[in-house]
FILUM-568830 format. One record per residue (C-alpha): residue in three letters; x, y, z. Coordinates in pm, whole numbers, plus 50000, padded with zeros to 5 digits. Layout:
# residues N
AlaXYZ/...
# end
This chain:
# residues 662
Met503477937723611/Ser505917952323832/Thr506017967824175/Leu506458004524039/Glu504027993923748/Ala501607982423958/Ser501858009524207/Val501138039423906/Ala498608020123763/Asp496708022624092/Ser497818054524154/Pro494798082124180/Arg496598101823891/Thr495798071223670/Gly492408070023810/Val491578105323733/Arg493008100023376/Val490898069823312/Arg487718089223411/Val488558114323192/Gln489498091622927/Lys485848076122990/Leu484348107622971/Gly486048117622627/Thr485098086622482/Ala481408090822574/Leu481298124122449/Ser483538113222146/Asn480738085522095/Met477888109622062/Val479718134721853/Met481158110921591/Pro478248092321465/Asn476828127321393/Ile480508138721205/Gly478018134920863/Ala475828164520998/Phe478438187121064/Ile479968183020744/Ala476788188920600/Trp475978219920796/Gly479918230720731/Leu479008224220360/Ile475778242820288/Thr477558274220565/Ala480578271320305/Leu478108279120005/Phe475358295220107/Ile476328323720365/Glu477198360520279/Ala480388352420257/Gly479998317920138/Trp481738305019804/Leu478548308619581/Gln478418349419649/Ala480438356519317/Ile478568333019128/Phe475128340119159/Ser474528380019190/Asp471058372719398/Leu472898365019662/Lys472558404519741/Asn469218400319666/Pro467098393419985/Glu464818372719814/Gly467378354819592/Trp467988314619687/Val471068317319772/Ala470698339020066/Arg467288320620182/Ile468878288520222/Gly471758304720400/Gly469598320720609/Trp471968349320701/Gly471858383220705/Ala468188393820604/Tyr467318358420632/Asp469188348720987/Gly467268316821129/Ala465048312120823/Gly467558294520597/Ile468868261720684/Val472128273920827/Gly470748285921150/Pro467988257721211/Met470708229021198/Ile473528244921424/Thr470398255221664/Tyr468188228121681/Leu469298197221493/Leu472628187421553/Pro471998197121926/Val469058167721900/Leu471558146821700/Ile473588145321988/Gly470988145122239/Tyr469478112322080/Thr472788094322059/Gly473658100522381/Gly470068088022532/Arg470598057022266/Met473738048022418/Ile472148045622781/His468688031522715/Gly468408024722278/Asn465308036622157/Arg463328049722464/Gly466218067522626/Ala467348082022237/Val463718100022252/Val463618108622584/Gly467108120222556/Ala466208143922253/Ile462988160922439/Ala465038168622746/Thr467598184422507/Met464588206622318/Gly464318218522664/Val468158232422678/Ile468068244422341/Ala464918265422393/Gly466398277022729/Ala469758291722580/Asp470888317222346/Val473898297922232/Pro473948260822067/Met473318237322343/Phe476138214322237/Met477198208322555/Gly473788210422699/Ala473048181622466/Met475808159522586/Ile474318166522924/Met470428159522866/Gly470778135322620/Pro472598108022867/Leu470758118123138/Gly467418112422956/Gly468388080122874/Trp469248071323253/Cys466138085823414/Met464118062323166/Lys465938035523208/Lys465558040523589/Leu461688045623545/Asp461188014623340/Ala463107993623554/Leu460618001923855/Trp457237986723697/Glu459447961323436/Gly457137930523480/Lys454707945223642/Ile452307956623407/Arg448927939623323/Pro448937924722935/Gly447557949122724/Phe448777982522898/Glu452407980222814/Met452108005722513/Leu449668030122717/Val452628029423012/Asp455538032922821/Asn454278058022590/Phe452938080222863/Ser455908074323088/Ala458288081522816/Gly456278115422726/Ile455508129823091/Leu459538123723206/Gly460328142022855/Met458208170922957/Leu459768172823309/Leu463188167923194/Ala462528193022924/Ile461408218523130/Phe464138210723405/Gly466658217323102/Phe464958252323007/Phe464818263923374/Gly468098245823516/Ile470918234723246/Gly470378257722990/Pro471428288223180/Ile474088273823337/Val475758257023027/Ser475078294622825/Ser476868313923143/Phe479698282423089/Thr479868289222704/Arg480238326122728/Gly483168321822995/Ala485018297022782/Gly484818318722486/Asn485578348722685/Ala488868328122793/Val489648317822426/Asp489008353722320/Phe491568365322578/Leu494078337822471/Val493728352522121/Asp493898385622202/Asn497258383822393/Asp498988360122121/Leu498988331722402/Leu496448308022186/Pro499788287022071/Leu500088279322445/Thr497178258022436/Ser499408229922275/Ile501148221122602/Leu498028209522715/Ile496528193422388/Glu499668175922222/Pro500298154622551/Ala496688148022620/Lys496418133522263/Val498828108222358/Leu497628103122646/Phe493898099622479/Leu492478125922666/Asn491888146622328/Asn488488136022324/Ala487548154622661/Ile489078181422573/Asn488148182422143/His484548171122150/Gly483628186222523/Val485248218222466/Leu486848227522118/Thr484058215321922/Pro480948234022081/Leu483068266722156/Gly484838265021803/Thr481008257321659/Thr479268288521810/Gln482518312121701/Ala481718297721312/Leu478098304021404/Glu479328343321443/Ser481988342421202/Gly481838314820982/Lys485058296821067/Ser486898290721386/Ile490648285221449/Leu489728261221729/Phe488538234021503/Leu492378232821434/Leu493968229621736/Glu494098195121814/Thr493428180921430/Asn496538193821281/Pro498328165321136/Gly501278181621113/Pro503148173421442/Gly502488134221397/Leu503488138421079/Gly506598151821189/Ile507428125421413/Leu507088095821187/Leu509028113420896/Ala512008115121135/Tyr511508079221253/Met511868074020876/Val515268089820810/Phe516768085821153/Gly514828054021322/Lys515488021021360/Gly514247990721328/Val510687981321323/Ala509918015221370/Arg511838024521081/Ala510138002620875/Ser506638009620945/Ala506778047120991/Pro506538050920617/Gly502708032120629/Ala502028052120955/Ala502438083620792/Ile500048078620478/Ile497418066220769/Gln497848093220970/Phe497898122220727/Phe495498108220503/Gly493218086320712/Gly493408113120973/Ile493848084621234/His496268100121466/Glu496438077321733/Ile499038053421514/Tyr502148078221570/Phe501148076121946/Pro503568042922019/Tyr506388062621872/Val506068091622099/Leu505648063822402/Met508818045622293/Lys510958080122326/Pro508758101022555/Lys511028128922484/Leu509728135022153/Ile506488148822335/Ala508438184222289/Ala508558178221905/Thr505018173521925/Ile504638202522177/Leu506678226421963/Gly504808213221623/Gly501748222721757/Met502338258321887/Thr503968261821556/Gly501058254521330/Val498548274821607/Phe501168303521562/Ile500698304321182/Asn496688301221198/Val496588332621434/Leu499168354221230/Phe496828342720914/Gly493318345521096/Ser492898310120945/Gly489748289621009/Leu487678261420925/Arg483758261520911/Ala482918229221126/Pro484668202821272/Ala487278182321056/Ala487098145521153/Pro488888121621145/Gly491788146721160/Ser492878137320745/Ile494238166020601/Ile491208156820302/Ala488498164520587/Ile490378194220732/Tyr490558213620328/Ala487038201320260/Gln485788226120568/Thr488528245520525/Ala486828288120530/Ser487218307720213/Gly490268327920241/Ser491738304120505/Phe493488278020257/Leu496808296220256/Gly496678298720642/Val495868260920686/Thr498408244320419/Leu501248262820613/Ser500018259320911/Val500248217820837/Leu503828225820692/Gly505068242420951/Ala504188219521220/Thr505568192621025/Ala508658211020946/Met509008217221322/Ser508298188221438/Phe510338168521254/Thr513448193321285/Val513198188021677/Ala511718147121667/Ala515298146021405/Phe517748160221661/Leu516128143621968/Leu516908107121726/Lys519858114721585/Thr521608125221944/Asp519798094622164/Lys522848071322291/Ala520588044222316/Thr521838012522103/Asp518757994122130/Glu516247990921879/Pro513038006821991/Asp510487981222077/Leu507617995321904/Ala505227961922020/Ala505557972822411/Ala505058011822294/Thr501837999422133/Ala500787973322389/Ser501318008722631/Met499078032022404/Glu496208001922399/Ser496847999822787/Met495988037322857/Lys493148039022546/Gly491378007622719/Lys491157988622407/Lys492937968422121/Ser494007992321861/Ser493827971021539/Val495598001721319/Ser498798003521516/Thr499067972121622/Ala499187963221229/Leu502477979921187/Val504207956821469/Gly502237927421405/Ala502037901521674/Gly503767917821953/Ala500567929222179/Gly500027896822389/Pro497937871222364/Thr494027882322288/Gly492727842322337/Pro492457809522176/Ile493207814121850/His491167791321592/Thr491637805821287/Ile494197818121056/Val494707831220724/Phe497417840520522/Ala496767867120289/Cys498657888419983/Asp496947907819692/Ala495987881519447/Gly495727849619702/Met497217825119439/Gly500537825419475/Ser502177840319826/Ser499707833720056/Ala499287800019942/Met503047790020031/Gly503077811320317/Ala499987792620478/Ser501467754220398/Val504797762920559/Leu503027782920842/Arg500577751920870/Lys503307731320855/Lys505047740721142/Ile501857747121355/Gln500737712121303/Gln504667698821414/Ala503587719921678/Gly500767700921814/Phe498047725621695/Gly496257706421420/Asp492977718721501/Val493677754421374/Lys492997758221066/Val495107782420831/Thr494327791220510/Asn495107814320239/Ser492917845620083/Ala493357872519863/Ile493227907120056/Ser489937916719879/Asn488137885320006/Leu488847891320377/Thr486387893020653/Asp486497900320983/Thr486237865221099/Tyr489827850221179/Asp491657854221474/Leu495077861721343/Val496367872420997/Val499497869020841/Thr500737895020551/His503467908820413/Arg504377938420566/Asp503687962120284/Leu500047948220287/Thr499427946420653/Ala497967979320660/Arg495017972620383/Ala494697939020556/Ala493697955420945/Gln491177978020744/Lys489187943220664/Thr489947926120986/Gly490147952521258/Ser489357923421539/Ala492387898521448/Val495707896521526/Gln498197914121280/Val501557896721190/Ser503457910020942/Val506167890020765/Asp509237897620508/Asp510667862620429/Phe507567839820326/Met509667805620386/Ser511607809420693/Ser510067843720848/Pro510967841321203/Arg507577856121282/Tyr506137819421236/Asp507867806621533/Glu506507836421721/Ile503107824321581/Val503737790721736/Glu504917804522072/Arg501567826422111/Leu499277793422004/Arg501517777522321/Gln499907807322524/Thr496787811722379/Asn495647776722309/Gly497857755222550/Asp500967739822518/Arg500297706322310/Thr504067693822297/Ala503257667622569/Ala499827655422369/Pro499937665322026/Thr496577667921858/Pro496327649121536/Val497557666221185/Ala495537677120956/Glu496477666220597/Glu497837682420340/Pro495727691320045/Arg496637662019764/Ala497017668919422/Thr493807669319178/Glu495967662718889/Ala499747656918771/Ala502167680818843/Gly503277673318434/Glu499747688918343/Val500307722218561/Leu504087725418533/Pro504947705818180/Leu508317699218051/Ser508087728117836/Ser507737756918100/Ile511077743418305/Val513797762918219/Leu517437752818321/Asp519547779718281/Gly517457813218234/Ser518847842418068/Ala517647872018227/Arg519447894318473/Thr517207913018623/Ala514167910118820/Ala511667927618574/Gln513537903818288/Ala512527874118489/Ile509287878918532/Asp509097886618158/Glu510747850118129/Ala508487833618349/Gly505287850118201/Glu506217840817873/Leu506787806417923/Leu502997805118078/Val501777820417745/Ala503467794017549/Ala501927771817766/Gly498717785917680/Ala497787792618027/Val497367830618004/Glu496947857817779/Pro500207879817709/Ala498187907617934/Tyr498527885318237/Val502567892018220/Ser502247931218238/Ala499867924418566/Met502977902018680/His504897931918689/Glu502087952218855/Arg501917927919097/Glu505857930819174/Lys505927970819231/Ser502777968619524/Val504857937619701/Ser507777919419654/Thr507017883519560/Phe510557869919680/Met509707840519941/Gly513257829620120/Asn515547805320072/Gly516587816619686/Leu513057810219563/Ala510947841219388/Ile507027834319288/Pro506017864219054/His502367865018964/Gly499727882618853/Thr496787908919046/Asn493837899519180/Glu492117918818901/Ala494237899918641/Lys492567866118704/Ser490307874218406/Ala493147867818176/Ile493887830918312/Arg492867803418062/Arg493947775218287/Thr496157770318601/Gly499807771418531/Ile503177773318654/Ser506517780418494/Phe509617769918641/Val513347788718581/Arg516277785818708/Tyr519547812718723/Pro522957797018702/Glu523697834818859/Pro521277845719130/Ile519107877919033/Asp518597905619276/Trp515247906719374/Asn514587938719514/Gly517637934619721/Lys517557899519786/Pro519407868919576/Ala516937844319352/Glu518057813719212/Phe514477802719124/Val511797815519000/Val508607803518946/Gly505477818618762/Ile502267810818885/Ala498677818218717/Gly495697800118911/Ala492817797318778/Gly491407778819111/Asn492577755919336/Asp493867730119152/His497257746519207/Met497657746419565/Ala498707707719604/Leu501417714319361/Leu502617750919547/Thr502777732319915/Arg504717707519796/Ile507127736419601/Ala507067753619926/His508257718420120/Val511097714419923/Phe512357751119928/Leu512037743320332/Asp514697711020282/Lys518187720320212/Asp519017687620043/Arg515837692019833/Val517147727519720/Ala520377711619640/Gln518877688719402/Leu516917714919236/Arg520347733619213/Ser522487701019037/Ala519527687018808/Gly520387682418493/Ser517347678918270/Ala513607691118320/Glu512867653418399/Glu514487653718726/Ile513627691018818/Gln509707680318777/Ala510217651318966/Val511827670919245/Leu508937690019271/Asn506167663419243/Ala508227640219505/Gly505897633019828/Glu506847642520162/
# end
């Protein structure tokens, strides 16, 4: 770290930011586990209140004795149905319970819930802010009280002391909340509500984006969203059935516009990873995925601000709102909570925010005079530094560029089916790692569907990295394009030197490669080797390789269709002129036995923009084809052997080269 960076990191302003981040994280940790309850309340509100979706279906809504009205607890049944009690009692108690549990387990949770009831009864507005105070306070007090007599209670009296101490403390905190915290929080809520009303009445609400959008990138959004907007928005929703405040921070439009601009005008890794990030951000609701793209070009914050202001302005214009918080900020969650009559405004606000953000970001990227490729890895590291912890989603888009995290003992190469690309990639990587002296590092391959979060490092094709990251969030994610000679393999070896120690002076024993359990002739018979393929396109080549597998009795005809499906999701081009088409994981039932086909083409085939001279069709019923795949991988790493394959005049010569030892 440079002197300037160190001084910035230690500056009072940075310290304040970190403290606000911690506060926001604590508030988020109390709210997020209970989002399901907020969604349930929002759906019940949407269905059963007087202006709800069932009004046009059930005429008994206008009858005070009707079951729709009774469930809604609105109008004549205000407070007697479900809606009123849930927002008044259930949701704040859940927050208080969760806050207490965070501090001191179940005992803290119980006392926190009791203390929260005090502020609920002592206020005339929903006590979310009060719950966020009293829940942790109850847990903290219980923790300190338990510490006073820990180990000093006579055997047999533990339960008596525990129960009465929790009960008495809960009583005192409930009284304190009723007379002390409740009225204060009520006054603050009314004051903040009046400030919001002032902004709305004077058409100034869009200006909140000047604060909210930069705060999101700096990970201060939780403090704003869960500490202010959610409590105020819930109060508004209770009164009017919806609130625009739920849309101030969750609108995915500003972030989507940034990512779309990178897709069109970006460079290098940033441009390549932007499409995947856009899907995660828009549909998954993980907004932090676009933060590194802004940090690469800080001037793009202007695009997010103007996009956010546009979205808020449209929502104000149309009077749009949500019935309850939308978390995460996915377009799916937003539509699920959109109030009746607000769908048009919400849709236009997302589109408008996206269009404005895209236009501004596109202009800034297009006119950017920088010639170097933006460092997405550095931006991600900066984002994680501000967040205070590793971001598995963002790191998945940039691979292993986030820096060492500790010793690496297990590496898995994952692909869709786990039978071809991953096996050969793992073999190549294993050889490099062993040659570097890290024979104790285990390198395996797996289908993505079988991954578990037990690996230290995961290698995938860049189109599959996001899927792998969902299952292996704690692992380092590395994305590759070329399975045979990717430069990322050398980066992995360098990472091992940093995390596991340099082994060049004293190399560790090299583990043996798997040995063939059957002859290559059984897996790759001469009849499955073609010296002059007739295909002229990748699709035709897949058919040719697949039909050889069918003719050999290795697969059913349906497997060939699965080979095409696999190719649509991720290219099976391995590098060095080799493509290895194979079926999807779901198509393994169409495999009768392990089989491999080999087709050589006199003129390279265009394989998704890469030249493929050799096409190896794969159908793996078990692991008995892995040894041959390992040898094939090693062959294609050796230029002399590739030349032998290119000049071979018979199927026997091809088989001999592929079956040759190391």
